[in-house]
C-alpha positions, 0 to 999 in steps of 0.5 A: 811457549809463553815468555814466562815459561821460557824465562823460567827454563832459561833461568834453570839452565844458567844457574850454577850449582853451589860449591861443596867442601871436601867433607860434603863430597860423596865417598864411594865405597865398593860393593855399597855404592852403585852408580845405578840410580834407584828409580821409581816404578814405571807406572808412578813415573808415567803419571809423574811425567804426564802431570809435570808436562801438563803443568809446564804447558799451563805456564807453571814453573818447574819448581812449583810443578814439582811442589804441587805434584808432590803435595798429597802424593801417596808415595812418600819416598817419591814426594820427599825426592821431588821436594828435594829436587824442587828445593835445589831448583829454588836455590838456583841449581839447574833443573838438570843438575837437581834431577841428577843429584837426586840419583832417582832417574836414569841417563835417558831421563837426565839427557831428555831433561837437559835437551828440553832445558836447552831447547826451551821445550821442557814440557815436551821432554816430559811428554816424550818421557811419558810415552817412552815409559809407556812403551817400556811398560807394555813390553815388560807386561808382555814378557812377564806374561810369558814367564809367569805361567811356567814359573808357577806350573812347573815347580808345582808339577815337580813337587807332585812328581817328587811326592808321588815317587817318594810317598805313593809308589813305595806304598804301592811297592810294599803291597804288590811285591810279596812272596816270590813275585819279581817285578818285570817290564814297566812295573820294575822300571817305575819301582826302580825310578821311585828308589832312584828319586827317593835316594837322589831327590834332595840333590836334584832339588839343590841343583835345580835351585842352584841353576835358577839362582845362577841364572838370576844372579849372573848377567853373563850366564843369562847372556850366554843362555840368551845367545844360545837360545837365539841361535837355535830359535828363530822367533826368539831371535827376532823378538829379542833383537826387535825389542832391543832395537826398538828400545835404543832407537826410541831413545835416540829418536827422543833425544835427537828430536829434542836437540841432543847431537846424534853422538850423545843420543847414541851413547845415552841410548846405550844405557837402555840396552846395558847388558846386551851386545848392543851396549858396547857396539853403540858406544863404539859406533858413536866414537867412530861417528864423532871422533873419526868422522865415519858416516852414521850408516857406515858406523852402524854397519861396521860396528854394530849387529843391527838389522840392515833395515836400520842401516838403510833408513839411517843412510836415507836420513843422512842423505835427505836431512830427514833423520828425525822422520826416519828414526820415528818410522824405524821405532814404530816399525820395530814396536809393531813387529815386536807386538806380533813377535811377542804374540807368536812366541807366547802362543808357541811357548804356551803350546810347549808348556801345556805339552810339558805339563800334560806329559809330566802329569801323565807320567805321574799318573802312570807311575802310580797306577800302572804297577797296580794295573800290570801286577796281576797279569805279571803275577799270573805269568810268573806262577805258570 
């Protein structure tokens, strides 16, 4: 890195933030204030990280790089945020504090920016952030692909089923149930089912909507259902565990390779898997490693539920002083495994979705046409 960029990074790191009066301090209001940053879209962040990294490599200082990137940016919200960060840096605030004050970037991003400042490799930090964001985006696209088809197929089929039972079958019933004819067997079953759906379908729809809303809004319910599904479906367990481990291992690798100590890197990585059991486990392991002096591999063995392979590679990294290499290998290994598990799970899910869709369509077809086909033989049998 050139002397010009090194001086720029050093000036950013040593500058002290200005003091603010009590009136200028933020007042946090419960339910209205949230510590969670309002981050930008992943695609926009990838482009931003790559753009800034390229300008920093070209020996452009951080403030000017942000100004050039924001100039003409279609996303006005992002442009305004970057200009505010640029103004803070120009006024003497460090790059880390300027990004933190924007409340637009998560702890992992801030930690890596701080590491880039401390090591004089801010361009590498932004490059690593772009790579991590691209990996996250790839997994999000795959998960979205898995969820998308059932989300559209089954609501449509449920609507078709309710319509057939409340509109079509009653008309058929009015036509065939005449005189002394009393439906029997399958015909009676489908007519009884239609009467049941007519009476209870509003309540059933409300229950389904309530279940969906509860699942969407309740982290605890989602976690409970996920744990239950993981305990019953092996491929799902391997997929979810793999994605989670690839996520926090990738964060640890990025931070550790940029000079952040292991305990802080583990704590920061916990924010990437917040809402999962790994979050609290990683925080506890970091405390034991830093405060109690427990070896890293033992801390992960006793206080986390990571795979044995993770513990083994961390132990090798500690003994051979090759932690960075082992973390890179682990991250790549789990990302490759996740790709395969994602493909296998997608194929299995698609098979069951198609099976369920065909079954529901067949049931609707039978409930509508079977009474017509069987009515004649039943009426002749009762007349004899």
